Every structure is written in structure tokens, then in C-alpha cells.
N, C-alpha and C positions, 0 to 999 in steps of 0.2 A: 475627450471622455476620460473620466477617472475610473479605472477598472480594477476589479478584485478577482483573483483566480482561486477557485476552491476545488481541490482534487486530492484524494488520499494517496495517490501515486506520485512520488517525487519526479519520476521520469516524465509523466504526462504534464506536470506543471512546468518543467523545464522546457519541454518541446513547445508548449503553447506560448511561454514567455519569449522564446526565441523568435517565433513567428510574429508576435505582437510588437516586438521591438522595431519592426520595419514600418509600423504605422505611426506617423508623426503626430497624429491627433489623439493618441491614446497614452495615458500615463498609468502605470501599474502602482496602485496604492497599497497592495498587500497580497499575500498568499496564505492560504489556509489548507490544512490537511485533514480537517474533520468538520462535522456539521456544527458542533457547539461553538467552536472558535469562529466559524463563518457567521453565525448569528451575531456574535459580539462585534466582529469586524464590520458587518453591514450597519449595525446600529451606531457604531462609533465613527466610522470613516465616511458613511453615507456615499458610497460610490455611485456613479451614474450607470455602470454596467458591471454585471457579475457573470463570470463563467463558472457554472455550478455543476459539479459531478453528480449524476443521479445515484450511483451505487457507492455508498460509503457506510462503513460499519457504525452501529449504534444510532446515528441520525443521518438519514439519506437526504438527497437534494430536495425532494418534495417536502419533507418535514421541515427543512430549513425555510422554504418558501412559506409554509403554513405558520411557522413560528414568527416570521416577520410580518406576515399579512399582505394581502394583495395590494392594498392601497399604498403600503410603504416599501414594497419590494422594488429594488432597482430593475432596470431593463435587464432581462435574464436570457442568457444562452446556455441551455443545458448541455452537458457533456455526457456521452454514454458510449458503451461498446456494443450496444444492441439497439437496433432501430425499432424494436417493439415498444420502447418507451416514448417514441416520438409523439404519439397521439396524446398520451398523458401529459407530456411536456407542454403541448399547446393548450391543453385544458388548464394548466397551471399559469396561463397567461405569459408563457415564454415567447420571446420574439423569434427564436429559432433554436435548433439543436445541432450539435456536432458529433460525428462518430469518430471514435478512435480507430486507427491513428489519424491525426489531423491532416486534411488535404488543404493546401494553401488556397486553391480556388474556392473551395467550400467555405473556408473561414472568411474569405473576402465577401461572399454573398451574405453571410450571417452578419458581418460588420456593417454592411450597407443597410440592412434592416434595422440594426441596432442604432445606427446614426439617425435614421428617419424617426425612430421611436423617441430617441433622446431629444431631437429637435422639437417634436410635438410636445414633450413635457416642458421644455424650456418656454415654448410659446404659451402654454397654459400657466406656468409660473409667472410669466411677464404679465399676462392678463389679470392674474390674481393680485399682483402688486398694484396694478393700475386701479382695480376696483377698491383695494384697500386705501389708496391715496384719495380717490373720489369720496369714499365713505368718511375719511378723516375730515374732509372739508365740510361735510354735512353735519358733523357732530359738534358738541360744545367742548367741555373739558374732558369728558370721558366717552369711551366708545358706546354707541347705542346698539351696534351689531358687529359681528365678526364674519369675515369671509372665509369660507372653507371650500376645498376641492372635494367633491363627492360624486362618485359614479360618472366620472368624465365631465362633470359640470362644476361651475363655480356658483355657490349659493350663499345667501346671507342668513345668518342665524342671529335673531334678536337676543341681546344679552339677558333681557328680562325673562326669556324662556329657558335659560340654562339653570339646571338644578344644582350641579356641582361639576368641578373640573379636576381631573386626575392627571398627575405626571405619568408619562409613559415613554421612557427612554428620551429621545431627542424631541418628542412630541408632547402635546397636551391633549387629553381626551375630554371632549365636551359631552356631558350627559344631559340630554335634552328630552324630557319625558321618557319615552321608550327608545329614542334614537341616540346613536353615538356618532360623533364627528371628531376627526383628528386634525389638529392644526400644528404646524411646525413652529411652535413657540415654547419658550420656557414659562414656568409658572410665574417667575419674577417679572418677565416681560408682560404677561397678561395682567398681573396685578397693577402694573403701571397704567394700563389702559382702562381698567374697570373702576367704577365708582366705589371707593372704600366704605361708603355708607350702605352699599348694597351687597358687596362681596367681601368676605374675610378669609384669611388663610388659617385653617385650623390644624394643619399638619404640613410638614415640609413637602408632601406630595399631594395636598388636597386644598382646593379653594371651594367655598360653598356660598350659594346665594342665600342671604339672610332670610329672604321672604319665603324660602322653601323649607325652613326649619320648623318642625312641629314641637320638638322638646329636646332638652339636654339632660342626660342622665349621668350621675356620678359613676365612675368606674373604679379602678384601683390605682394606688400610688399617685394620686392627684390628677389622673387622666379623666376624660369624660367621653361619653358617646353622644353624638349628635344624630337625632332621628329626624329624617326628612318627612314631608307630607306623603311621599310615595311609600314610606315604610322602610326605606333604605337606612342603614346604620353606618355612620362614619366615625372613625376614632379621632378625637381631638387631643393632640399632644399636650402634655402638661407644660411643655416649654413655650407654647404659644400663649403666654400669660395675658397679653392684650386681648386676644380673641376670647379667652376664658372669661375675663372680667367683663367684657362687653356683652357677651351672651348671658351672663349671670346677673347683669344689671349693676355691676359694681362701679 
């Protein structure tokens, strides 16, 4: 497991690091002393496990979890000096919590739970890859549906139902009517799967389903606003010249 340690107390980070070095299956990918850097590290390093301090100035551990989102949050063990936070920790979908100072036997039990949770996630990821492979065999040149993990299940989303796609860190966010699904793909990877006659990239962070466009409005400095049938407004970059020309019939 690739683990990240987040605690605003350097001594606590050092103590936990010393204990974790005894675990052969754990690699420390980073340490953070505040909530904002923890959010960045989680998004960039994508650790399997994070040890997350509850009490930190400005942005506490619960706010870090909220910023990442339950679907994208790694397996989490909360760190706290007060057991009154335990119930809220489990409400935040944490696998366990540790009280300071750290007791080796208590850490061992928490790691056992973390390993079980990580294994479950790996099984789900493997199943998702299998479904994606099977789905590829059913399609022609371009994807007809995308597989997403949602609510502990793996479901299929027909690409024709997608209104637009938004870049969100290491993920892509599918907007499907009033529902939102996250997939761990870049926009460039998705563009290679989608039929270019049906989907165009109007911005470096936005792909839109052409059939969902109601109108295109001029904006300023050569940019445009794309209005969807739902009423949503998306900005089209003036640098996406091919998309501009295509939508304007040039």
C-alpha cells in the first residue's frame, strides 16, 4: 500500500513513520503538515491509504475528506488525540482511527482493516477493467457506453446519454441529465474513445455532446458560450478553432 501521512505535528509524523517502517507492504509516498497540501498530495499522488489528522488549523481532516469527496478519498485512518471524534470519523467513511500517542498493537489492527479495504477496492478495479474489456469487444470503432464505479457498484453509462464531460483533477466528471459520475480518465483518453462526430472538445477542460447543444452565443475576445438543452452554459475557448468552426458551420 502506498501511504500518505498528514499531521500538523512533526513529532507525530515522525513517530508514525517510525512504526510504519516495520511494515514491508507499506511505502510512504509523502508527508503533509496541513490540510491544503494534503488535498493536493492526495489528488497528485493517489495514495492507497492516508493517515489523516483530525485537528489541524485552517483546514481539518474532515474538511480534507469533504474536499476530495467520498468516491475519490483513499482508504483513511483518522488520527486524533480525543476519542470523541471517533464516531464522526466513521461517519466520514474512515476504515479506523488512531489515538495519540500511537500504540503499536492498535496500529496493527487498523492496518489489518486498511489492507482488507484496499483489497476490496483492488477487486472492484479489476472487475471494472474486465467489464471495460468486454464492452470494447461489443463496440465498433468508438465506445457506445462507459463503465463507472458508483455507490459500490459498477454500472454502464451510454455515451449518447452524456450531456458534457468536465476535467476534475485526475478524473473526468460525466454530466448525465441530473446525475454525475466520475471516471479515472483524462479528457484526451476519453476523446480517443468517443465518436468525434458526436463529441467535441470546446475547452481544455470540457467535452460536449453535439446533440445536447441548443445554441452558440458570441462572447468577448473571440470566445463563445455554448448553451445546452438543459440550459447549462459552457464556455468555448477561442483557441479551439476547429470546434468553433464546426459549430458555426464554417
